[in-house]
NUVEX-826065 format. One record per residue (C-alpha): residue in one letter; x, y, z. Coordinates in steps of 0.2 Angstrom, whole numbers, padded with zeros to 4 digits, always signed. Each point is the difference from the previous one (the first is absolute). Layout:
# NUVEX-826065
AXYZ
...
END
This chain:
# NUVEX-826065
M+0472+0538+0607
K+0005+0006-0018
N+0006-0013-0015
H+0013+0009-0002
H+0010-0020-0006
I+0002-0001-0019
P+0000-0019-0004
V+0015-0003-0013
L-0002-0008-0015
L-0019+0004-0002
S-0005-0003-0016
E+0015-0015-0001
V-0007-0008+0012
L-0020+0001-0008
A+0006-0004-0015
S+0009-0016+0007
L-0014-0006+0009
A-0013+0007-0011
P-0014-0004+0010
K-0017-0005-0004
P-0019+0004+0007
N-0002-0011+0011
E+0017-0008+0005
K+0006-0002+0016
Y+0014+0010+0007
L+0013-0003+0016
D+0009+0015+0004
L+0017-0008+0012
T+0005+0020+0003
A-0014+0012-0002
G+0007+0014+0008
Y-0011+0016-0005
G-0008-0013-0014
G+0008+0013-0014
H-0001-0018-0012
A-0015-0006+0007
S-0011+0011-0001
E+0004+0001-0020
I-0003-0018+0000
L-0014-0002+0010
D-0009+0014-0009
V-0001-0009-0017
T-0003-0018+0010
Q-0014+0006+0011
Q+0004-0016+0010
F+0003+0007+0019
K-0008-0014+0006
D+0009-0012-0004
S+0017+0007-0001
V+0013+0003+0014
L+0011+0015+0004
V+0015-0002+0012
D+0011+0010+0011
R+0011+0000+0016
D-0002+0018+0004
D-0013+0007+0011
N+0000+0015-0009
A-0004-0006-0017
I-0012-0013+0006
N-0012+0012+0007
Y+0003+0012-0016
L-0004-0015-0009
K-0018+0001+0010
T-0005+0017-0007
K+0005-0003-0017
F-0009-0021-0004
P-0017-0003+0003
P-0002-0010+0015
E-0003-0016-0006
T+0020-0001-0008
T+0008-0010+0011
L+0016+0008+0010
M+0013-0009+0008
H+0011+0008+0013
M+0014-0011+0000
D+0014-0003-0011
F-0001-0009-0016
Y+0008-0018+0004
G-0011+0001+0016
A-0016+0003-0014
V+0007-0011-0010
L+0000-0014+0010
Q-0019+0003+0007
L-0005+0002-0017
L+0007-0014-0004
E-0010-0010+0012
S-0014+0007-0003
G-0002-0005-0019
K+0003+0017-0007
T+0005+0002-0016
F+0001+0015-0012
D+0004+0005-0018
M+0012+0013+0003
I+0012+0004+0015
L+0012+0014+0002
A+0014+0003+0014
D+0011+0018-0002
F+0014-0002+0012
G+0003+0018+0001
V-0001+0009+0018
S-0015+0013-0003
S+0001+0020-0004
P-0009+0002+0015
Q+0011-0012+0012
L+0016+0012-0007
D-0008+0015+0001
E-0007-0004+0019
K+0018+0007+0009
D-0012-0012+0017
R+0003-0016-0009
G+0018+0002-0002
F+0002-0007-0018
S+0010+0018-0008
F+0014+0006+0003
K-0006+0018-0009
N-0011+0000+0016
D+0009+0001+0018
G-0011-0014+0009
P+0000-0011+0014
L+0010-0015-0006
D-0015-0012-0002
M-0004-0005-0019
R-0013-0016+0005
M-0013-0003-0014
D-0011-0010+0011
R+0002+0012+0019
R-0008-0013+0009
Q+0017-0011-0002
H+0014+0005+0015
L+0016+0002-0011
T+0004+0016-0007
A+0014+0005-0007
S+0007+0010+0016
D+0000-0017+0007
I+0012-0006-0014
V+0011+0018-0001
N+0002+0002+0019
K+0001-0021+0004
Y+0007-0010-0012
S+0020-0003-0001
E+0014+0009-0009
R+0000-0018-0009
D-0018-0001-0002
L-0001+0014-0008
A+0011+0002-0013
E-0007-0018-0006
I-0015+0009-0001
F+0005+0012-0011
V+0008-0011-0012
R-0010-0014-0001
Y-0019+0012-0002
G+0010+0019-0007
E+0012-0010-0009
E+0014+0014+0008
S+0018-0006-0003
N+0008-0011+0015
G+0010+0016+0002
R-0011+0013+0002
A-0014-0009+0010
K+0013-0004+0013
M+0004+0019+0002
L-0017+0003+0002
A-0002-0013+0012
R+0010+0007+0008
E-0004+0018+0001
I-0019-0004+0006
V+0008-0012+0015
T+0010+0017+0006
H-0012+0012-0004
R-0014-0011+0009
P-0015+0004+0008
I-0005+0007-0021
D-0018+0006+0004
T-0005+0006-0016
T-0001-0003-0019
G+0009+0017-0001
Q+0017-0001+0011
L+0002-0021-0008
A-0003+0008-0017
D+0013+0015+0005
L+0013-0013+0007
I+0000-0008-0016
A+0001+0014-0011
S+0018+0006+0013
K+0008-0017-0003
S-0006+0003-0019
K+0005+0006-0018
H-0011+0010-0010
S-0011-0009-0011
R-0013+0001-0011
I-0011-0011+0013
H-0002+0003+0016
P+0015-0010+0011
A-0013-0007+0009
T-0010-0006-0011
K+0005-0018+0000
V+0003+0001+0020
F-0018+0003+0004
Q-0007-0013-0015
A+0009-0013+0009
I-0007+0006+0017
R-0016+0001-0005
I-0001-0017-0011
V+0006-0010+0016
V-0012+0010+0011
N-0014-0005-0009
G+0006-0020-0006
E-0004+0007-0018
L+0014-0012-0010
E-0006-0016+0009
E-0020+0004+0001
I+0003+0003-0020
E+0009-0016-0001
K-0014-0013+0010
T-0012+0012-0009
L+0004-0003-0018
P-0003-0017-0003
L-0017-0002+0008
L-0005+0013-0013
P-0008-0009-0015
K-0011-0010+0012
L-0009+0016+0002
L-0002+0001-0019
N-0013-0009-0012
K+0006-0005-0016
N+0008+0015-0012
G-0002+0010+0016
R+0015+0015+0000
L+0011+0003+0014
A+0009+0017+0000
I+0015+0004+0011
I+0009+0017+0001
T+0018+0003+0010
F+0009+0011+0004
H+0018-0006+0004
S+0010-0013-0006
L-0001-0011+0012
E-0019-0003-0002
D+0000+0001-0018
R+0013-0016+0001
L-0012-0008+0012
V-0013+0000-0013
K+0008-0002-0015
D+0007-0017+0007
Y-0016-0004+0004
F-0007+0005-0017
K+0011-0009-0007
E-0001-0017+0010
A-0019+0002+0000
S-0001-0002-0022
S+0016-0010-0004
H-0012-0019+0005
G-0004-0001-0016
E-0019-0003-0005
E+0000-0003+0020
S+0004+0018+0004
E-0009+0011+0014
L+0003+0015-0008
T+0004+0008-0021
V+0009+0017+0000
L-0004+0013-0008
T+0014+0012+0004
K+0018-0009-0007
K+0009+0017+0007
P-0011+0012+0015
I-0011+0016-0006
V+0009+0015+0004
A-0011+0015+0004
D+0001+0012-0017
A+0005+0020+0000
D-0014+0007+0004
E-0006-0010+0014
L+0018+0005+0008
V-0002+0020-0001
I-0020-0005+0010
N+0007-0011+0012
P+0019-0004+0001
R+0000-0012+0013
A-0006-0011-0014
R+0019+0002-0005
S+0007-0016+0004
S-0020-0013+0001
K+0001-0014-0011
L-0015-0011-0005
R-0001-0017-0004
V-0015-0008-0006
A-0007-0019-0002
V-0014-0011-0004
R-0007-0014+0010
N-0001-0016-0013
END
């Protein structure tokens, strides 16, 4: 597979993490290794660095991209963090990029995108059972509406209307069918009218927010003193969790675990948006271990 994933905020991540030779690096969402390759090119520390991803395609690609002594963990990042804590590992840099990778979006068989008609799947880890099809075709109208409000930030009225339409038109087999149904009940807008619904379903399929919430408080325990933590988010629900955690972890004076280096999140500049439009919603927050 070609590495057609463009890492977002790459120069900003490198500036924030400031990698040095021999430093140990943990990438909790390594994807296709865009950030990791640049960082490990500086550190040359493959043996004691760890790359995590729950996508089998990504892991298979990483095996071809990095030396065999690099530790790869094919699992969700919360499970990986628990294992690493149990083994006593610590790192000088940790990066978590919570976005969906470009290959996941572009491969229609993965069912993440409304732009490519494919099966309603959306699983980051294809070993799990729950799919987008299960949610769309089996969840109650009430549950669907609640999901669209909570995870898609749709209004109550619109969420209820869309849930009713979905239940009425079941079975819905593909991403294209779902996107077309939503579009037919929507006014023209700058973003595709199915964007928020697809986000909501994907978050539920992969348990994304719950995993982030459980993982964040554990990360300082994996950092060496003066170790750097960089987190990239792509929507307000994720960013709020990171912002609130950073605020709490840095609010205990001398006993604070972290010092936050970004008062406001770093966003992509105009030059990057020309090359990679998918970076437009990305936000980077950075902290250092006290």
